[in-house]
C-alpha positions as CSV (number, residue, x, y, z in Angstrom):
1,X,-0.1,0.1,0.0
2,X,1.3,3.5,-1.2
3,X,1.0,6.4,1.6
4,X,-2.3,7.9,1.5
5,X,-2.3,10.7,-0.6
6,X,-2.6,14.8,-0.1
7,X,-4.9,16.7,-1.1
8,X,-5.2,20.4,-2.5
9,X,-7.2,22.1,0.0
10,X,-9.4,25.1,-1.3
11,X,-8.9,28.5,-0.6
12,X,-11.8,30.3,1.2
13,X,-14.6,31.4,-0.5
14,X,-15.8,34.7,0.1
15,X,-19.0,33.4,2.6
16,X,-21.2,30.6,3.1
17,X,-20.8,26.9,3.7
18,X,-17.1,26.0,3.1
19,X,-17.4,23.1,0.3
20,X,-14.2,20.6,0.6
21,X,-13.4,18.1,-2.1
22,X,-13.4,14.5,-1.7
23,X,-9.9,13.6,-0.2
24,X,-7.2,11.8,-1.9
25,X,-7.9,9.3,-4.7
26,X,-8.9,5.0,-4.6
27,X,-5.0,5.0,-6.6
28,X,-3.3,6.5,-3.6
29,X,-5.5,5.1,-1.2
30,X,-7.9,2.1,-0.7
31,X,-9.7,3.6,1.9
32,X,-10.8,7.0,0.2
33,X,-14.4,7.2,-1.4
34,X,-14.0,6.1,-5.2
35,X,-16.2,8.7,-6.4
36,X,-15.9,12.4,-5.8
37,X,-18.1,13.3,-2.9
38,X,-18.7,16.9,-1.5
39,X,-19.0,18.0,2.1
40,X,-19.9,21.4,3.6
41,X,-18.0,22.2,6.5
42,X,-17.8,25.7,8.6
43,X,-14.9,27.9,8.3
44,X,-13.6,26.6,12.1
45,X,-14.0,23.1,10.6
46,X,-12.3,23.4,7.6
47,X,-9.1,25.1,9.4
48,X,-9.1,22.1,11.8
49,X,-9.3,19.7,8.9
50,X,-5.9,21.5,7.0
51,X,-4.5,21.3,10.5
52,X,-5.1,17.4,10.6
53,X,-4.2,16.8,7.4
54,X,-0.8,19.1,7.8
55,X,-0.1,16.8,10.9
56,X,-1.0,13.7,8.3
57,X,1.3,15.1,5.7
58,X,4.4,15.7,8.2
59,X,4.1,11.8,9.7
60,X,4.0,10.6,5.7
61,X,7.4,12.5,4.9
62,X,9.2,11.2,8.5
63,X,7.4,7.8,7.4
64,X,8.7,7.9,4.2
65,X,12.4,9.1,5.5
66,X,12.4,6.2,7.9
67,X,11.7,3.6,5.0
68,X,14.0,4.6,2.5
69,X,16.5,3.6,6.0
70,X,14.9,0.1,6.4
71,X,13.5,1.5,9.7
72,X,9.5,0.3,9.0
73,X,10.3,-3.5,7.9
74,X,7.5,-4.8,9.7
75,X,4.9,-2.2,8.8
76,X,3.9,-1.2,11.5
77,X,4.4,2.8,10.7
78,X,2.6,2.5,7.7
79,X,-0.6,0.5,9.3
80,X,-0.5,3.5,12.2
81,X,-0.7,6.0,9.0
82,X,-3.5,4.2,7.5
83,X,-5.5,4.3,10.8
84,X,-4.5,8.0,11.3
85,X,-6.2,8.7,8.0
86,X,-9.3,6.7,8.7
87,X,-9.4,8.6,12.0
88,X,-9.9,11.8,10.2
89,X,-12.2,11.0,7.1
90,X,-14.7,9.5,9.6
91,X,-14.4,12.7,11.8
92,X,-15.1,15.2,8.9
93,X,-17.2,13.2,7.4
94,X,-15.0,12.1,4.5
95,X,-15.0,8.2,4.8
96,X,-18.1,7.4,1.4
97,X,-20.5,7.1,4.8
98,X,-23.5,8.4,4.4
99,X,-24.6,7.7,8.1
100,X,-24.2,11.0,10.3
101,X,-20.7,12.5,10.2
102,X,-18.5,11.5,13.2
103,X,-18.7,14.1,16.1
104,X,-15.7,16.2,16.8
105,X,-15.7,18.1,19.6
106,X,-12.9,21.3,19.7
107,X,-12.5,23.8,21.9
108,X,-15.2,25.3,19.7
109,X,-18.2,23.3,19.2
110,X,-20.7,23.5,17.2
111,X,-22.8,20.6,19.9
112,X,-25.4,22.5,22.0
113,X,-26.1,20.4,25.5
114,X,-29.8,20.1,24.1
115,X,-27.8,17.8,21.1
116,X,-27.4,13.5,22.3
117,X,-24.3,12.0,23.5
118,X,-25.0,8.7,21.8
119,X,-24.6,6.8,24.7
120,X,-27.6,6.1,27.1
121,X,-24.9,6.5,29.9
122,X,-23.6,9.6,29.5
123,X,-27.1,10.8,28.7
124,X,-27.7,9.8,32.0
125,X,-24.8,11.1,33.7
126,X,-25.2,14.8,32.1
127,X,-28.8,15.0,33.1
128,X,-28.1,14.0,37.0
129,X,-25.5,16.4,36.4
130,X,-27.3,19.1,35.2
131,X,-30.3,18.6,38.0
132,X,-28.0,18.4,40.8
133,X,-27.5,21.7,41.5
134,X,-23.8,21.4,42.4
135,X,-22.5,23.3,39.1
136,X,-22.3,26.7,37.9
137,X,-23.1,28.0,34.6
138,X,-19.6,27.9,33.6
139,X,-18.7,24.4,35.7
140,X,-21.4,22.8,33.4
141,X,-19.8,24.2,30.3
142,X,-16.9,22.8,30.8
143,X,-18.4,19.5,31.6
144,X,-20.3,19.4,28.7
145,X,-16.8,19.5,27.0
146,X,-15.5,16.8,28.9
147,X,-18.6,15.0,27.6
148,X,-17.8,15.6,23.9
149,X,-14.5,14.8,24.6
150,X,-15.5,11.5,25.9
151,X,-17.8,11.0,23.3
152,X,-15.3,12.0,20.2
153,X,-12.5,9.4,22.1
154,X,-15.6,6.7,21.8
155,X,-16.5,7.5,18.1
156,X,-12.3,7.2,17.2
157,X,-12.3,4.0,19.0
158,X,-15.0,2.5,17.0
159,X,-13.5,3.7,13.7
160,X,-10.4,1.9,14.8
161,X,-12.1,-1.3,15.7
162,X,-13.9,-1.1,12.4
163,X,-10.7,-0.7,10.2
164,X,-9.2,-3.7,12.1
165,X,-12.9,-5.7,11.6
166,X,-12.9,-5.5,8.2
167,X,-8.8,-6.1,8.3
168,X,-9.5,-9.1,9.5
169,X,-12.4,-10.7,7.9
170,X,-9.9,-9.8,4.3
171,X,-7.9,-12.2,5.4
172,X,-10.5,-14.7,6.8
173,X,-11.9,-14.4,3.0
174,X,-9.1,-14.8,1.3
175,X,-8.8,-17.9,-1.2
176,X,-5.7,-20.0,-0.2
177,X,-3.2,-19.6,2.5
178,X,-3.4,-16.1,4.2
179,X,0.3,-14.1,3.8
180,X,0.9,-12.6,7.2
181,X,4.9,-12.2,6.4
182,X,6.7,-8.7,5.8
183,X,4.9,-7.6,9.3
184,X,1.6,-8.1,7.9
185,X,0.9,-10.0,11.4
186,X,2.5,-7.3,13.3
187,X,0.3,-4.9,11.8
188,X,-2.6,-6.2,12.9
189,X,-1.1,-7.4,16.5
190,X,-0.5,-3.3,16.4
191,X,-3.9,-2.1,16.1
192,X,-4.8,-5.0,18.4
193,X,-2.5,-3.3,20.8
194,X,-3.8,0.1,19.9
195,X,-7.2,-0.6,20.6
196,X,-6.7,-1.6,24.4
197,X,-4.7,1.4,24.6
198,X,-7.5,3.4,23.4
199,X,-10.1,1.4,25.4
200,X,-8.0,1.6,28.9
201,X,-8.3,5.8,28.1
202,X,-12.1,5.3,27.5
203,X,-12.8,3.5,30.8
204,X,-10.4,6.0,32.7
205,X,-12.7,8.8,31.6
206,X,-15.9,7.1,31.7
207,X,-14.9,6.9,35.4
208,X,-13.8,10.2,35.5
209,X,-17.2,11.6,34.4
210,X,-18.9,9.5,36.8
211,X,-16.9,10.8,39.8
212,X,-17.1,14.6,38.7
213,X,-20.9,14.3,37.9
214,X,-21.8,12.8,41.4
215,X,-19.5,15.1,43.5
216,X,-18.7,18.0,41.1
217,X,-15.7,19.9,40.9
218,X,-13.5,20.2,43.6
219,X,-11.7,23.6,44.6
220,X,-8.3,22.2,43.5
221,X,-9.5,21.4,40.1
222,X,-6.4,22.3,37.9
223,X,-6.6,22.0,34.4
224,X,-9.8,23.2,32.5
225,X,-9.8,21.8,28.8
226,X,-11.1,17.9,28.2
227,X,-8.1,17.2,26.1
228,X,-5.4,18.6,29.3
229,X,-7.1,16.7,31.7
230,X,-7.4,13.6,29.7
231,X,-3.7,13.7,29.4
232,X,-2.8,14.9,32.9
233,X,-5.1,11.8,34.1
234,X,-3.1,9.4,32.1
235,X,-0.1,11.1,33.4
236,X,-0.6,10.3,36.6
237,X,-1.0,6.6,36.1
238,X,2.1,6.4,33.9
239,X,5.7,5.3,35.1
240,X,6.9,9.0,35.6
241,X,9.4,9.8,38.2
242,X,8.1,13.0,40.6
243,X,10.7,15.4,38.9
244,X,9.6,14.4,35.6
245,X,5.5,14.1,36.6
246,X,5.9,18.0,38.0
247,X,7.6,18.6,34.4
248,X,4.5,17.3,32.8
249,X,2.9,19.8,34.7
250,X,4.4,22.4,33.6
251,X,3.9,21.7,30.4
252,X,0.6,20.7,30.4
253,X,-0.2,24.6,31.7
254,X,1.8,25.9,29.0
255,X,-0.2,23.7,26.6
256,X,-3.4,24.7,28.0
257,X,-2.4,28.3,27.1
258,X,-2.0,27.9,23.6
259,X,-5.3,26.0,23.2
260,X,-6.9,28.8,25.0
261,X,-5.4,30.9,22.4
262,X,-6.2,28.9,19.4
263,X,-10.0,29.0,20.8
264,X,-9.8,32.7,20.6
265,X,-8.7,32.5,17.3
266,X,-11.7,29.8,16.1
267,X,-14.6,32.4,17.8
268,X,-12.9,35.5,16.2
269,X,-12.9,33.4,12.8
270,X,-16.2,32.6,13.3
271,X,-17.3,36.0,13.9
272,X,-15.7,37.2,11.1
273,X,-17.6,35.0,9.1
274,X,-20.8,36.2,9.4
275,X,-20.0,39.4,9.2
276,X,-18.1,39.2,6.3
277,X,-21.8,37.4,5.1
278,X,-23.2,40.3,6.0
279,X,-21.1,42.9,4.5
280,X,-21.6,41.3,0.8
281,X,-25.1,41.4,1.4
282,X,-25.4,45.3,1.7
283,X,-21.5,46.6,1.6
284,X,-19.6,48.5,-1.0
285,X,-17.3,46.8,-2.9
286,X,-14.2,47.4,-0.8
287,X,-16.0,47.2,2.8
288,X,-16.2,43.9,1.4
289,X,-12.6,43.7,-0.1
290,X,-11.6,44.9,3.3
291,X,-13.8,42.4,5.1
292,X,-12.4,39.2,2.7
293,X,-8.8,40.7,4.0
294,X,-9.5,40.3,7.4
295,X,-11.0,37.1,6.9
296,X,-8.1,35.3,5.0
297,X,-6.0,36.6,7.8
298,X,-7.6,35.4,10.3
299,X,-7.8,31.8,8.9
300,X,-4.5,31.5,8.1
301,X,-3.6,32.5,12.1
302,X,-6.0,30.0,12.7
303,X,-4.8,26.9,10.7
304,X,-1.3,27.8,12.1
305,X,-1.9,27.8,15.9
306,X,-4.1,24.8,15.4
307,X,-1.2,22.8,13.7
308,X,0.7,24.0,16.3
309,X,-1.5,22.6,19.1
310,X,-2.2,19.2,17.4
311,X,1.2,18.9,16.9
312,X,2.2,20.0,20.8
313,X,-1.1,17.7,21.8
314,X,0.4,14.7,19.8
315,X,4.1,14.9,20.8
316,X,2.2,15.2,24.8
317,X,0.3,12.0,23.9
318,X,3.2,9.8,22.7
319,X,5.5,10.8,25.8
320,X,2.9,8.9,28.0
321,X,1.7,6.0,25.8
322,X,5.9,5.8,25.6
323,X,5.9,5.8,29.7
324,X,3.1,3.5,30.1
325,X,4.5,0.9,27.5
326,X,8.1,0.7,29.2
327,X,5.5,-0.7,32.5
328,X,4.7,-3.3,31.0
């Protein structure tokens, strides 16, 4: 299998929903849709997609270098790249499926607190928290983001599970002896290991949600963002020394500040988009041109910050994962 192809992202249209073309082609990756398919994305979602693809492209370039040096003989990194692309496609509804677009809870989320969470257990916990009287309005907003983050983790686990099931089904249905040489067997085992790690995180996250929903937030709540809270919980059960854990805590504080800055730009981008649509309806050409320029600058800054946040998150997650593996 060749590494996933890299699409050329369109520039921002002046207004209205952003239309993103189908990513890649069947020749570059068998996971992509076979026929062109259009999807409407908000400006914020398109900026997030751009950042995800930039991370994917960076990882592919690193893989190609390792491949040339003969450092991926078992195909594990190649398989992980394919899984990563699968998650991206499902996240933005680009996987060719006709069902609902996969959830994706950014700091700036489209989901309102009236939307469903897709799991009766989560719905029950959320209802209990809302009616308990233990949370302020700000704390309920924070808890809702944690619920959405958990929902996204479950969704990504299901994407990986589906990928593994289809891969194993293809092996089982193969005519003649199944070839598990050249690292194909290792790649399947790697998927199982990744699933186990994600499932462990889901169980740990649900336990946290259950505890917070019943008890409320304590006075010593150190972090606000769900992804940072998740990383901190994982780090505390990993094999860090006391000094390493304290260093990791400080890095998480810097990371959360970076996330808050990114969230600010996401909100400004959405406001700019709405203003631009308004100006295009009633404004003169000079006014429209000036607002388009402001929008383009904001979009570029949001993309840049989105990439930095995702890269930092990936690096932090890898460090925790490596430390956990060293325990085994």
